[in-house]
C-alpha positions as CSV (number, residue, x, y, z in Angstrom):
1,X,0.0,0.0,0.0
2,X,1.3,3.4,-1.0
3,X,1.1,6.0,1.8
4,X,0.9,9.7,1.1
5,X,4.3,11.5,1.2
6,X,3.7,14.4,3.5
7,X,5.6,17.5,2.1
8,X,5.4,21.2,2.0
9,X,3.9,21.4,-1.5
10,X,1.3,18.8,-0.8
11,X,-1.9,18.7,1.2
12,X,-1.5,19.4,4.9
13,X,-1.2,16.2,7.0
14,X,-4.1,17.4,9.2
15,X,-6.4,17.6,6.2
16,X,-5.3,14.2,4.9
17,X,-6.0,12.9,8.4
18,X,-9.5,14.5,8.5
19,X,-10.3,12.9,5.1
20,X,-9.3,9.5,6.3
21,X,-11.2,9.8,9.5
22,X,-14.3,10.7,7.4
23,X,-13.8,7.6,5.3
24,X,-13.4,5.5,8.4
25,X,-16.6,6.8,9.8
26,X,-18.4,6.1,6.5
27,X,-17.0,2.6,6.3
28,X,-18.1,1.8,9.9
29,X,-21.6,3.0,9.0
30,X,-21.5,0.8,5.9
31,X,-20.5,-2.2,8.0
32,X,-23.4,-1.5,10.4
33,X,-25.8,-1.4,7.5
34,X,-24.4,-4.6,6.1
35,X,-24.7,-6.3,9.4
36,X,-28.4,-5.3,9.6
37,X,-29.0,-6.8,6.2
38,X,-27.6,-10.2,7.0
39,X,-29.6,-12.8,5.0
40,X,-32.3,-14.6,7.0
41,X,-33.6,-18.0,6.2
42,X,-37.2,-16.7,5.9
43,X,-36.2,-14.6,2.9
44,X,-34.6,-17.7,1.1
45,X,-37.3,-20.3,1.3
46,X,-36.1,-22.4,-1.6
47,X,-33.7,-24.7,0.4
48,X,-31.3,-24.4,3.3
49,X,-28.2,-24.6,1.2
50,X,-29.4,-21.6,-0.9
51,X,-29.7,-19.5,2.2
52,X,-26.3,-20.7,3.6
53,X,-24.7,-19.7,0.3
54,X,-26.3,-16.3,0.5
55,X,-24.9,-15.8,4.0
56,X,-21.5,-16.9,2.9
57,X,-21.5,-14.3,0.1
58,X,-22.8,-11.7,2.5
59,X,-20.0,-12.3,5.1
60,X,-17.4,-12.3,2.2
61,X,-18.6,-8.8,1.3
62,X,-18.3,-7.7,5.0
63,X,-14.7,-9.1,5.1
64,X,-13.9,-7.0,2.0
65,X,-15.2,-3.8,3.6
66,X,-13.3,-4.6,6.8
67,X,-10.1,-5.1,4.8
68,X,-10.6,-1.7,3.2
69,X,-11.3,-0.2,6.6
70,X,-8.0,-1.6,7.9
71,X,-6.1,-0.1,5.0
72,X,-7.7,3.3,5.6
73,X,-6.9,3.1,9.3
74,X,-3.3,2.5,8.3
75,X,-3.3,5.6,6.1
76,X,-4.9,7.6,8.9
77,X,-2.3,6.4,11.4
78,X,0.4,7.5,9.0
79,X,-1.2,10.9,8.6
80,X,-1.6,11.2,12.4
81,X,2.0,10.5,12.9
82,X,2.9,13.2,10.4
83,X,0.6,15.7,12.3
84,X,2.3,14.8,15.6
85,X,5.8,15.2,14.0
86,X,5.0,18.6,12.6
87,X,3.7,19.9,15.9
88,X,0.8,21.9,17.1
89,X,0.5,24.3,14.0
90,X,-0.5,21.6,11.6
91,X,-2.8,19.8,14.1
92,X,-4.7,23.0,15.0
93,X,-7.1,22.3,12.1
94,X,-8.3,19.2,14.0
């Protein structure tokens, strides 16, 4: 994964961090919505194996979103470290 290279000509680390925090919040909301939409057997009356397959697909989707969330959290941590290294001036936006 390529992390942003914090530099004077680029976007401030605090702004990059704010952006990543927003994405993290959005992904957590998406995970909550996905959890609420877990397939239930009553909605798949054909046969038990059909419902189980739908659940497996659903949980695979949730795993993908969690993987993305972990990546974004890594980017946010990197940006947070940069904010801390640059001192109070750059973090005042937060």
